C-alpha positions in Angstrom: 20.1 125.0 277.7 18.7 123.1 280.6 15.0 122.4 280.6 14.4 123.6 284.2 16.1 126.9 283.4 13.9 127.3 280.3 10.8 126.8 282.4 12.1 129.3 285.0 12.8 132.1 282.5 9.6 131.5 280.6 7.6 131.8 283.8 9.6 134.9 284.7 8.8 136.4 281.3 5.1 135.7 281.7 4.9 137.3 285.1 7.1 140.2 283.9 4.8 140.9 281.0 1.8 140.9 283.3 3.5 143.2 285.8 4.5 145.7 283.1 0.9 145.7 281.9 -0.5 146.2 285.4 2.0 148.6 287.1 5.6 148.1 285.8 8.6 146.5 287.3 8.9 143.5 285.0 12.7 143.7 285.0 12.7 142.9 288.7 11.5 139.4 287.7 13.4 138.7 284.4 16.8 139.9 285.6 17.2 137.6 288.6 15.8 134.6 286.6 18.4 135.1 283.9 21.1 135.5 286.5 20.1 132.2 288.1 20.7 130.4 284.8 24.3 131.4 285.0 24.3 134.3 282.5 26.7 137.1 283.4 25.1 140.2 285.0 25.6 142.5 282.1 24.3 140.0 279.5 21.4 139.2 281.8 20.5 142.9 281.9 20.8 143.4 278.2 18.8 140.2 277.4 16.1 141.2 279.9 15.6 144.5 278.1 15.4 142.8 274.7 12.8 140.4 276.0 10.5 143.2 277.3 10.8 145.3 274.1 7.7 143.8 272.4 5.6 144.6 275.4 6.6 148.3 275.2 5.6 148.3 271.5 2.2 146.8 272.4 1.6 149.6 274.9 2.4 152.2 272.3 0.0 150.7 269.8 -2.7 150.6 272.5 -2.4 154.4 272.8 -2.4 155.2 269.1 -5.7 157.1 269.3 -4.3 159.2 272.2 -1.3 160.3 270.2 -3.6 162.0 267.7 -4.2 164.7 270.4 -0.5 165.1 271.4 1.2 168.3 270.2 4.2 167.2 268.1 6.0 170.4 268.9 6.1 169.3 272.6 6.8 165.7 271.8 9.6 165.9 269.2 12.3 167.5 271.5 11.6 164.8 274.1 12.1 162.1 271.5 15.4 163.6 270.3 16.7 164.0 273.8 15.6 160.5 274.8 17.3 158.9 271.8 20.6 160.7 272.5 21.0 159.9 276.2 19.8 156.3 275.9 22.7 155.8 273.5 25.1 157.1 276.2 23.5 154.7 278.8 23.7 151.7 276.5 27.3 152.3 275.5 28.2 152.8 279.2 26.7 149.4 280.0 28.5 147.4 277.3 31.7 148.9 278.4 31.1 148.0 282.1 32.6 145.0 283.7 30.4 142.4 285.4 32.1 143.3 288.7 31.1 146.9 288.4 27.6 146.2 287.2 26.9 143.7 290.1 28.0 146.4 292.6 25.9 149.1 291.1 22.8 147.0 290.3 21.4 146.8 293.9 21.6 150.6 294.2 19.7 151.0 290.9 17.1 148.5 291.9 16.7 150.2 295.3 16.4 153.6 293.7 13.8 152.4 291.2 11.9 150.7 294.0 12.0 153.8 296.2 10.8 155.9 293.3 8.0 153.4 292.8 7.0 153.7 296.4 6.8 157.5 296.4 5.5 157.9 292.8 2.0 159.4 292.9 -0.8 157.3 291.6 -1.6 159.8 288.8 -5.3 159.2 289.4 -6.0 163.0 289.1 -5.3 165.6 286.5 -3.3 167.8 288.9 0.3 168.7 287.8 3.2 170.6 289.1 3.9 173.7 287.1 7.7 173.7 287.2 9.8 174.7 284.2 10.0 172.5 281.1 13.8 172.9 281.4 13.7 171.0 284.6 11.7 168.3 282.9 14.2 168.0 280.1 17.1 167.8 282.5 15.4 165.0 284.4 14.5 163.2 281.2 18.2 163.3 280.1 19.2 161.5 283.3 16.3 159.0 283.1 17.0 158.2 279.4 20.7 157.4 280.2 19.5 155.4 283.2 17.1 153.5 281.0 19.7 152.7 278.4 21.9 151.3 281.2 19.3 149.6 283.3 15.7 149.2 282.2 14.3 148.4 285.6 11.7 150.9 286.9 11.9 153.0 283.7 8.2 153.7 283.2 7.9 154.8 286.8 10.8 157.2 286.5 9.5 158.6 283.2 6.1 159.3 284.7 7.6 161.2 287.6 9.7 163.3 285.2 6.8 163.9 282.8 4.5 165.1 285.6 6.9 168.0 286.4 5.3 170.3 283.8 1.8 170.8 282.4 2.9 169.7 278.9 0.5 166.8 278.7 -2.9 165.7 280.1 -3.0 162.6 282.3 -3.9 160.3 279.4 -1.4 161.9 277.1 1.4 161.6 279.7 0.8 157.9 280.1 0.9 157.5 276.3 4.1 159.5 276.0 5.6 157.5 278.8 4.9 154.3 276.8 6.5 155.8 273.7 9.6 157.0 275.4 10.0 153.6 277.2 9.8 151.9 273.8 12.2 154.3 272.2 14.8 154.1 275.0 14.6 150.3 275.0 14.7 150.1 271.2 17.8 152.2 270.9 19.6 150.4 273.7 18.7 146.9 272.5 19.8 147.9 268.9 23.2 148.8 270.4 23.2 145.5 272.4 22.4 143.5 269.3 25.1 145.2 267.1 27.7 144.5 269.8 26.5 140.9 270.3 25.3 141.5 273.9 22.1 139.4 273.7 21.8 135.8 274.8 19.6 134.3 272.1 19.1 130.9 273.6 16.2 131.9 275.8 15.1 135.0 273.8 12.3 133.8 271.6 10.7 131.6 274.2 10.7 134.5 276.7 9.3 137.0 274.2 6.3 134.6 273.5 5.6 134.3 277.2 6.1 138.0 277.9 3.5 138.9 275.3 1.1 136.3 276.7 1.7 137.7 280.2 1.1 141.2 279.0 -2.2 140.1 277.5 -3.2 138.3 280.7 -2.2 141.3 282.8 -4.3 143.6 280.7 -7.4 141.4 281.3 -6.5 141.1 285.0 -6.7 144.9 285.4 -10.4 144.6 285.1 -10.8 143.1 288.6 -7.4 143.0 290.4 -6.7 146.2 292.4 -3.5 147.9 291.3 -2.4 148.5 294.9 -1.9 144.8 295.3 0.4 144.6 292.3 2.3 147.7 293.4 2.9 146.2 296.9 4.1 142.9 295.3 6.6 144.9 293.1 7.8 146.9 296.1 8.4 143.6 298.0 10.3 142.1 295.1 12.4 145.2 294.5 13.4 145.5 298.2 14.1 141.8 298.5 16.1 141.7 295.3 18.3 144.7 296.1 18.8 143.5 299.7 19.8 140.0 298.5 22.4 141.4 296.1 23.7 143.8 298.8 24.2 140.8 301.0 25.9 138.7 298.4 28.2 141.5 297.5 29.2 141.9 301.2 30.2 138.2 301.5 
């Protein structure tokens, strides 16, 4: 483990934790940092998800009072659905070759970035009154996506949860955090069982990710979210474009 690589991944974890706390998109930072150290694409992706798991748990704990008002009859089917399809996504990933993953990853990053661009701000309590069935179908795909690639997961979940009137705005944000944690927990558990985590950087990155999340939460008090969103969009477009270029060489 080279010292300069350790510094790089720790800084990446710090900024990723802060970004996830502010607006999401932390994987756009940790994934390329791990790739730079020479870790294979699939292992970089699985290790990135593992590093960001504690941050998702912190978000869930932060919404514990909100969950008291959430109807369990609406939430339970979503938890079951999410768990099942995240397993499918994670198993698909560990059976993917690095060559396949590096080809599909720029498309996934681009899709997550585009979704981030067009995702509504959720600053109002207006919702689309489409069927709950459509929401569950969308959640199935997003859960499998999250098990395979964690980038942009929270953004995608918010978009799917906003399809119906199942939850209020605050409840929807809390449920998004819970589903993000569950998808990541299930997938990381599969990665650990199958020895798909690079442990050499893990504990260092977790510490810096938690610190970054705490710093990001404090930063929300005076930093406009729009600035963070624009930064994430630039990073996402640049990263996907760079990998497209490398793949074309």
